Structures are given as structure tokens and as C-alpha cells.
BADODO-813728 format. One record per residue (C-alpha): x, y, z; residue number from 1. Coordinates in Angstrom, 3 decimals, padded with zeros to 6 digits, m for minus. Layout:
N
px = X; py = Y; pz = Z; resi = NUM
...
//
This chain:
252
px = 000.041; py = 000.328; pz = 000.397; resi = 1
px = 001.399; py = 003.503; pz = m001.151; resi = 2
px = 002.249; py = 005.395; pz = 002.474; resi = 3
px = 000.705; py = 008.749; pz = 002.431; resi = 4
px = 002.363; py = 011.147; pz = 004.847; resi = 5
px = 001.194; py = 014.321; pz = 007.317; resi = 6
px = 001.478; py = 016.761; pz = 008.882; resi = 7
px = 000.108; py = 017.863; pz = 012.406; resi = 8
px = m000.294; py = 021.834; pz = 013.836; resi = 9
px = m001.301; py = 021.774; pz = 017.154; resi = 10
px = m000.630; py = 023.944; pz = 019.831; resi = 11
px = m001.328; py = 022.042; pz = 022.942; resi = 12
px = 001.027; py = 018.776; pz = 023.769; resi = 13
px = m001.363; py = 016.482; pz = 024.997; resi = 14
px = m003.785; py = 017.158; pz = 021.650; resi = 15
px = m000.982; py = 016.450; pz = 019.720; resi = 16
px = 000.113; py = 013.387; pz = 021.049; resi = 17
px = m003.384; py = 012.357; pz = 021.524; resi = 18
px = m003.927; py = 012.715; pz = 017.620; resi = 19
px = m000.881; py = 010.751; pz = 016.456; resi = 20
px = m001.838; py = 007.728; pz = 018.789; resi = 21
px = m005.223; py = 008.168; pz = 017.232; resi = 22
px = m004.409; py = 007.980; pz = 013.832; resi = 23
px = m001.449; py = 005.292; pz = 014.797; resi = 24
px = m004.499; py = 003.262; pz = 014.734; resi = 25
px = m006.648; py = 004.316; pz = 012.684; resi = 26
px = m004.538; py = 005.065; pz = 010.018; resi = 27
px = m001.049; py = 002.912; pz = 010.366; resi = 28
px = 000.518; py = 003.488; pz = 006.726; resi = 29
px = 000.377; py = 007.139; pz = 007.574; resi = 30
px = 003.666; py = 009.107; pz = 008.419; resi = 31
px = 003.833; py = 012.240; pz = 010.509; resi = 32
px = 006.326; py = 014.254; pz = 008.573; resi = 33
px = 006.163; py = 017.103; pz = 011.113; resi = 34
px = 004.315; py = 018.096; pz = 014.221; resi = 35
px = 004.131; py = 021.829; pz = 014.779; resi = 36
px = 003.318; py = 024.153; pz = 017.594; resi = 37
px = 002.476; py = 026.904; pz = 015.699; resi = 38
px = 001.450; py = 028.421; pz = 012.509; resi = 39
px = 004.322; py = 029.914; pz = 011.388; resi = 40
px = 006.105; py = 026.629; pz = 011.598; resi = 41
px = 003.171; py = 024.628; pz = 009.797; resi = 42
px = 003.965; py = 027.507; pz = 007.118; resi = 43
px = 007.850; py = 026.645; pz = 006.852; resi = 44
px = 007.496; py = 022.504; pz = 007.156; resi = 45
px = 004.194; py = 022.373; pz = 004.764; resi = 46
px = 006.790; py = 023.869; pz = 002.502; resi = 47
px = 009.866; py = 021.352; pz = 003.255; resi = 48
px = 008.506; py = 018.321; pz = 003.480; resi = 49
px = 005.243; py = 018.765; pz = 001.001; resi = 50
px = 002.854; py = 016.216; pz = 003.174; resi = 51
px = 000.038; py = 015.015; pz = 001.454; resi = 52
px = m002.587; py = 015.463; pz = 004.512; resi = 53
px = m002.460; py = 018.332; pz = 007.105; resi = 54
px = m004.476; py = 018.063; pz = 010.315; resi = 55
px = m005.181; py = 021.805; pz = 011.346; resi = 56
px = m006.024; py = 023.342; pz = 015.100; resi = 57
px = m008.049; py = 026.837; pz = 013.778; resi = 58
px = m006.763; py = 028.674; pz = 016.578; resi = 59
px = m002.797; py = 028.344; pz = 016.899; resi = 60
px = 000.113; py = 031.283; pz = 018.019; resi = 61
px = 001.584; py = 033.125; pz = 015.262; resi = 62
px = m000.564; py = 032.080; pz = 012.222; resi = 63
px = m004.202; py = 030.497; pz = 011.989; resi = 64
px = m005.449; py = 027.596; pz = 010.979; resi = 65
px = m007.057; py = 029.136; pz = 008.024; resi = 66
px = m003.780; py = 030.840; pz = 007.102; resi = 67
px = m001.830; py = 027.149; pz = 006.787; resi = 68
px = m004.440; py = 025.997; pz = 004.989; resi = 69
px = m004.295; py = 028.977; pz = 002.179; resi = 70
px = m000.847; py = 027.857; pz = 002.064; resi = 71
px = m001.783; py = 023.948; pz = 001.336; resi = 72
px = m004.579; py = 025.053; pz = m000.644; resi = 73
px = m004.368; py = 023.203; pz = m004.237; resi = 74
px = m001.451; py = 020.996; pz = m002.611; resi = 75
px = m002.843; py = 018.704; pz = 000.538; resi = 76
px = m006.023; py = 017.368; pz = 001.790; resi = 77
px = m006.811; py = 019.336; pz = 004.634; resi = 78
px = m008.653; py = 018.434; pz = 008.062; resi = 79
px = m009.357; py = 021.120; pz = 010.902; resi = 80
px = m009.368; py = 020.662; pz = 014.217; resi = 81
px = m011.780; py = 022.679; pz = 016.956; resi = 82
px = m012.376; py = 022.843; pz = 020.224; resi = 83
px = m015.404; py = 025.626; pz = 019.145; resi = 84
px = m018.710; py = 024.349; pz = 017.385; resi = 85
px = m019.194; py = 027.533; pz = 016.059; resi = 86
px = m016.347; py = 026.599; pz = 013.785; resi = 87
px = m018.026; py = 023.584; pz = 012.700; resi = 88
px = m019.478; py = 025.575; pz = 010.119; resi = 89
px = m021.395; py = 024.878; pz = 006.434; resi = 90
px = m018.434; py = 025.930; pz = 004.621; resi = 91
px = m016.734; py = 022.563; pz = 006.331; resi = 92
px = m019.652; py = 020.629; pz = 004.697; resi = 93
px = m018.458; py = 021.510; pz = 001.214; resi = 94
px = m016.744; py = 018.258; pz = 000.871; resi = 95
px = m013.003; py = 019.731; pz = m000.154; resi = 96
px = m012.777; py = 020.336; pz = 003.735; resi = 97
px = m013.212; py = 018.382; pz = 006.840; resi = 98
px = m013.562; py = 019.254; pz = 010.668; resi = 99
px = m013.123; py = 017.034; pz = 013.445; resi = 100
px = m014.369; py = 018.369; pz = 016.411; resi = 101
px = m012.079; py = 018.604; pz = 020.121; resi = 102
px = m011.795; py = 015.753; pz = 021.431; resi = 103
px = m011.855; py = 014.139; pz = 019.278; resi = 104
px = m013.513; py = 010.757; pz = 018.697; resi = 105
px = m012.408; py = 007.672; pz = 016.637; resi = 106
px = m015.166; py = 007.280; pz = 014.799; resi = 107
px = m015.632; py = 010.624; pz = 014.103; resi = 108
px = m011.640; py = 010.480; pz = 013.190; resi = 109
px = m011.785; py = 007.101; pz = 010.555; resi = 110
px = m015.034; py = 008.823; pz = 009.221; resi = 111
px = m012.278; py = 012.097; pz = 008.257; resi = 112
px = m009.739; py = 009.484; pz = 007.274; resi = 113
px = m012.416; py = 007.385; pz = 004.787; resi = 114
px = m013.476; py = 011.282; pz = 003.206; resi = 115
px = m009.438; py = 012.039; pz = 002.193; resi = 116
px = m008.670; py = 008.386; pz = 001.033; resi = 117
px = m011.240; py = 008.733; pz = m001.785; resi = 118
px = m010.052; py = 012.376; pz = m002.509; resi = 119
px = m006.556; py = 011.256; pz = m002.875; resi = 120
px = m007.399; py = 009.305; pz = m006.194; resi = 121
px = m007.909; py = 013.590; pz = m007.505; resi = 122
px = m006.131; py = 016.624; pz = m007.468; resi = 123
px = m005.989; py = 018.229; pz = m003.984; resi = 124
px = m008.335; py = 020.996; pz = m004.490; resi = 125
px = m008.023; py = 025.168; pz = m004.491; resi = 126
px = m010.358; py = 025.887; pz = m001.458; resi = 127
px = m009.543; py = 029.409; pz = m001.350; resi = 128
px = m013.386; py = 030.032; pz = m001.728; resi = 129
px = m014.453; py = 028.008; pz = 000.688; resi = 130
px = m011.797; py = 029.487; pz = 003.450; resi = 131
px = m012.492; py = 033.104; pz = 002.458; resi = 132
px = m016.191; py = 032.453; pz = 003.251; resi = 133
px = m015.704; py = 031.039; pz = 006.195; resi = 134
px = m012.981; py = 033.801; pz = 007.137; resi = 135
px = m016.039; py = 036.324; pz = 006.302; resi = 136
px = m017.765; py = 034.638; pz = 008.980; resi = 137
px = m015.077; py = 034.818; pz = 011.677; resi = 138
px = m013.233; py = 038.283; pz = 010.487; resi = 139
px = m015.901; py = 040.593; pz = 012.526; resi = 140
px = m014.732; py = 038.951; pz = 015.853; resi = 141
px = m011.119; py = 038.771; pz = 015.047; resi = 142
px = m011.176; py = 042.655; pz = 013.359; resi = 143
px = m013.053; py = 044.172; pz = 016.772; resi = 144
px = m010.526; py = 043.071; pz = 019.265; resi = 145
px = m007.256; py = 044.446; pz = 017.111; resi = 146
px = m005.241; py = 046.816; pz = 018.121; resi = 147
px = m005.467; py = 050.646; pz = 016.534; resi = 148
px = m002.894; py = 052.268; pz = 017.956; resi = 149
px = 000.868; py = 051.658; pz = 018.337; resi = 150
px = 003.029; py = 053.291; pz = 021.026; resi = 151
px = 006.741; py = 053.230; pz = 019.995; resi = 152
px = 010.365; py = 055.021; pz = 020.987; resi = 153
px = 011.515; py = 057.247; pz = 018.645; resi = 154
px = 015.463; py = 058.343; pz = 019.714; resi = 155
px = 014.256; py = 059.487; pz = 023.683; resi = 156
px = 010.668; py = 060.498; pz = 022.477; resi = 157
px = 007.338; py = 058.214; pz = 022.597; resi = 158
px = 004.898; py = 058.701; pz = 019.349; resi = 159
px = 002.227; py = 056.906; pz = 018.911; resi = 160
px = 000.920; py = 055.601; pz = 015.362; resi = 161
px = m002.064; py = 054.981; pz = 014.128; resi = 162
px = m002.230; py = 051.374; pz = 012.482; resi = 163
px = m003.008; py = 052.985; pz = 009.429; resi = 164
px = m000.006; py = 054.526; pz = 008.877; resi = 165
px = 002.443; py = 051.440; pz = 009.463; resi = 166
px = 003.491; py = 050.201; pz = 006.403; resi = 167
px = 005.661; py = 047.014; pz = 007.954; resi = 168
px = 006.255; py = 045.617; pz = 011.149; resi = 169
px = 009.758; py = 043.609; pz = 011.511; resi = 170
px = 011.727; py = 042.069; pz = 014.197; resi = 171
px = 014.983; py = 043.293; pz = 015.653; resi = 172
px = 017.082; py = 041.538; pz = 018.330; resi = 173
px = 014.778; py = 041.890; pz = 021.239; resi = 174
px = 012.538; py = 044.719; pz = 019.848; resi = 175
px = 010.462; py = 045.066; pz = 017.032; resi = 176
px = 010.456; py = 047.730; pz = 014.307; resi = 177
px = 007.773; py = 049.690; pz = 012.922; resi = 178
px = 007.932; py = 051.080; pz = 009.685; resi = 179
px = 005.855; py = 053.908; pz = 008.495; resi = 180
px = 005.953; py = 056.623; pz = 005.244; resi = 181
px = 007.622; py = 059.361; pz = 007.505; resi = 182
px = 010.315; py = 057.075; pz = 009.493; resi = 183
px = 010.186; py = 054.093; pz = 011.751; resi = 184
px = 010.524; py = 053.462; pz = 015.606; resi = 185
px = 010.776; py = 050.112; pz = 017.807; resi = 186
px = 008.582; py = 048.930; pz = 020.330; resi = 187
px = 009.251; py = 046.251; pz = 023.207; resi = 188
px = 006.539; py = 043.564; pz = 021.635; resi = 189
px = 008.306; py = 040.774; pz = 019.982; resi = 190
px = 006.711; py = 040.209; pz = 016.115; resi = 191
px = 005.151; py = 036.885; pz = 017.555; resi = 192
px = 003.143; py = 038.679; pz = 020.455; resi = 193
px = 002.231; py = 041.515; pz = 017.851; resi = 194
px = 001.016; py = 039.294; pz = 015.579; resi = 195
px = m001.815; py = 038.204; pz = 017.690; resi = 196
px = m003.357; py = 041.926; pz = 018.075; resi = 197
px = m003.256; py = 042.457; pz = 014.410; resi = 198
px = m006.442; py = 042.439; pz = 012.035; resi = 199
px = m004.987; py = 039.430; pz = 009.808; resi = 200
px = m007.274; py = 040.573; pz = 006.567; resi = 201
px = m005.107; py = 044.070; pz = 006.965; resi = 202
px = m001.474; py = 042.550; pz = 007.756; resi = 203
px = m000.104; py = 039.768; pz = 005.928; resi = 204
px = 003.162; py = 037.851; pz = 007.473; resi = 205
px = 005.580; py = 037.492; pz = 004.267; resi = 206
px = 008.723; py = 036.087; pz = 006.324; resi = 207
px = 009.472; py = 034.821; pz = 009.556; resi = 208
px = 010.720; py = 038.611; pz = 010.856; resi = 209
px = 008.245; py = 040.612; pz = 008.866; resi = 210
px = 004.622; py = 041.540; pz = 008.808; resi = 211
px = 003.623; py = 043.942; pz = 005.976; resi = 212
px = 000.265; py = 046.035; pz = 005.815; resi = 213
px = m001.494; py = 044.608; pz = 002.429; resi = 214
px = m002.714; py = 048.085; pz = 001.078; resi = 215
px = 000.749; py = 049.256; pz = 001.704; resi = 216
px = 002.150; py = 047.018; pz = m001.270; resi = 217
px = 002.749; py = 048.533; pz = m003.876; resi = 218
px = 005.300; py = 046.335; pz = m005.954; resi = 219
px = 005.918; py = 042.708; pz = m005.455; resi = 220
px = 009.223; py = 041.523; pz = m007.419; resi = 221
px = 010.464; py = 037.827; pz = m008.699; resi = 222
px = 014.201; py = 037.200; pz = m009.752; resi = 223
px = 015.561; py = 035.069; pz = m011.532; resi = 224
px = 016.278; py = 032.207; pz = m009.140; resi = 225
px = 012.155; py = 032.638; pz = m008.004; resi = 226
px = 012.689; py = 035.125; pz = m004.879; resi = 227
px = 010.187; py = 037.621; pz = m004.707; resi = 228
px = 010.614; py = 041.151; pz = m002.975; resi = 229
px = 008.141; py = 043.586; pz = m002.246; resi = 230
px = 008.130; py = 047.609; pz = m001.842; resi = 231
px = 005.430; py = 049.276; pz = m000.156; resi = 232
px = 004.119; py = 053.032; pz = m000.796; resi = 233
px = 006.456; py = 055.532; pz = 001.403; resi = 234
px = 009.376; py = 053.161; pz = 001.518; resi = 235
px = 011.379; py = 052.493; pz = m000.577; resi = 236
px = 013.129; py = 049.414; pz = 001.167; resi = 237
px = 013.005; py = 046.066; pz = m000.038; resi = 238
px = 011.431; py = 043.641; pz = 001.469; resi = 239
px = 012.133; py = 039.958; pz = 001.733; resi = 240
px = 009.081; py = 037.397; pz = 001.142; resi = 241
px = 010.112; py = 034.012; pz = 002.407; resi = 242
px = 009.701; py = 030.729; pz = 000.011; resi = 243
px = 006.896; py = 029.718; pz = 002.609; resi = 244
px = 004.759; py = 032.650; pz = 002.052; resi = 245
px = 004.794; py = 033.010; pz = m001.220; resi = 246
px = 001.653; py = 031.374; pz = m002.025; resi = 247
px = 000.543; py = 034.661; pz = m000.995; resi = 248
px = 001.369; py = 035.974; pz = m004.357; resi = 249
px = 000.981; py = 032.749; pz = m006.663; resi = 250
px = m001.632; py = 034.932; pz = m009.123; resi = 251
px = 002.205; py = 036.498; pz = m010.435; resi = 252
//
């Protein structure tokens, strides 16, 4: 029997172990190629290992399971895991994406496995439209809790920036660089912590160390080696896009 490869992305270690154990019983020929604690690790592992199936917790630190699923769309079969009934929406019933409600029950896992195996005979579908519909239903909540102002240090002074002024954030040692069209500043909040408080519809992570405001992107260029760099309005600085995040610009 042909071996199938899979990735598990779950920030809670006990739940990762439980899912791994259930999969070992229900799908013995499945090979787990990566286990990830956050969304950023999952996107990078997806790019490195190219698994055929991904098990994604919807709520994870860094990038959400929805963001990871966008990277996996058309490349792998997607199964979401969630502890919230509210996320078991009609979008999942589209058939291209399955979900498992926590705590995961063996019979429900076996059903998901059966569905995935049936779909494996075909090319993994592009589920971008399904994910967009689901994301839209959840966007109001994340937008309501997103930060609106940044208080940052500029030399010996402290200034406030409206979030809309920020072109991009960049990790720098123990600080985070805040770049605007008028200059730059630093904040003590780590990029990882900051991402949790940004509206994912307005800010995209494009590199392990960089988050860009989508509306501020002026151009994206690909060099002869296939590497991407982008420029933002009001700044001449070239911002690299890591290979793991090139899916955001796959229409290019």
C-alpha cells in the first residue's frame, strides 16, 4: 500500500500526542513528517516536507489554521481540528475540507480518513473560495479585538501611530521595528506577540521576521531565481518574501 505523509499542527502538546496515537491506530500506514506548535512552523514545514494531508488546529499562535490552510490549498488534503462547535460551519460541509471536533472521537476520525482517502485519487482541490467564506464569517470578531494604535520609541521620545500608518513591522533583536512613510520607531513587543493582536485581514506575514500591511504593498518582484521581494508605498526598502509565504502571491 502506498505510504501517505501528513503534518500535524496543534499548539497543545497533549492534544498533538492524542491525535498522533489515534492516527497510529486508525491509519497505520500514515507517516507523520512534521508536528508543529504554531502556524508559522506549520507553513514552513508545509513548504519543506510537502505532506499530502494536514491536520490543522484553527486557533494557533502566530498564523491561524486558516492561514496555513491557504498555503496548503491545492497541495494537500485539509482536516481542521477545533474545540468550538461554532467553527463547524457549512463551509466545512463543502466536501473539500473536513473537520474534527475536540475531543476527537475515533469513529469521527475514521470517517474523515475515509473521505481523505477517497479524495486522494484526485488532485487536492483549490479551497481558497471555501476558506474565504469561512474567514469572512469569523473576521468580525478578530477585527473588533485588533489593536488600533501603536506606542513606540523614537530616540528619547515616545510617539503614537495609528495602525493604518504602519507600512510593515520587522523583528529586530529583542524589539520590533515599526516602519511608516514618515520614518521608523521601535517597540518592545515581540513580533510573535504583535501578530496575535493584528487584524489578519489587514496585515500579512511574509517572512519569519516581517509583517506587512496589505494595502501598503506597492509592488512585488520575482528575480531570476524565483525569489520574491516587495516594496511598500512611501518606503524604498526592499522587503524579502520567504519561500514559505510565496503562496500569498501565487497569482503572479
